[in-house]
LOTOR-147215 format. One line per 5 residues: number of its first residue (from 1); for each residue x, y, z of C-alpha. Coordinates in steps of 0.25 Angstrom, whole numbers, plus 5000, padded with zeros to 4 digits. Layout:
NUM	X:Y:Z ~ ...
REM end
This chain:
1	5364:5301:5451 ~ 5357:5287:5453 ~ 5346:5292:5442 ~ 5358:5295:5434 ~ 5365:5283:5435
6	5354:5275:5435 ~ 5359:5269:5448 ~ 5347:5261:5456 ~ 5353:5267:5470 ~ 5361:5280:5475
11	5367:5270:5484 ~ 5380:5268:5475 ~ 5394:5268:5474 ~ 5401:5268:5462 ~ 5417:5267:5457
16	5424:5270:5446 ~ 5434:5261:5438 ~ 5442:5265:5427 ~ 5430:5272:5419 ~ 5419:5264:5424
21	5409:5269:5437 ~ 5404:5258:5444 ~ 5391:5259:5453 ~ 5387:5250:5463 ~ 5374:5254:5469
26	5366:5247:5482 ~ 5352:5247:5482 ~ 5341:5252:5474 ~ 5336:5267:5477 ~ 5341:5278:5486
31	5349:5270:5496 ~ 5343:5275:5509 ~ 5338:5261:5513 ~ 5325:5261:5511 ~ 5317:5255:5500
36	5307:5263:5497 ~ 5299:5249:5487 ~ 5302:5243:5500 ~ 5296:5253:5510 ~ 5284:5254:5503
41	5282:5237:5502 ~ 5284:5238:5518 ~ 5273:5249:5519 ~ 5263:5242:5510 ~ 5266:5229:5519
46	5261:5239:5530 ~ 5274:5242:5538 ~ 5274:5257:5545 ~ 5287:5265:5540 ~ 5293:5261:5554
51	5294:5247:5548 ~ 5297:5251:5535 ~ 5309:5260:5541 ~ 5315:5248:5550 ~ 5314:5239:5538
56	5323:5249:5530 ~ 5333:5253:5541 ~ 5335:5244:5552 ~ 5338:5249:5566 ~ 5331:5261:5563
61	5323:5267:5575 ~ 5311:5275:5572 ~ 5309:5285:5584 ~ 5301:5298:5585 ~ 5309:5313:5587
REM end
């Protein structure tokens, strides 16, 4: 859908008004919350996976199960 409609993200809503469809798009990407470009940049700065995950997802704990 994203590709067909040339939307910047799959995180979107739409409304139909008369004969028009209005899309509201939030962000750029798949809408999961982690930027691949940002994560790559953090890794290149020497951050480890745990630091990168906690940068994008605040309040998470990474534990062994």
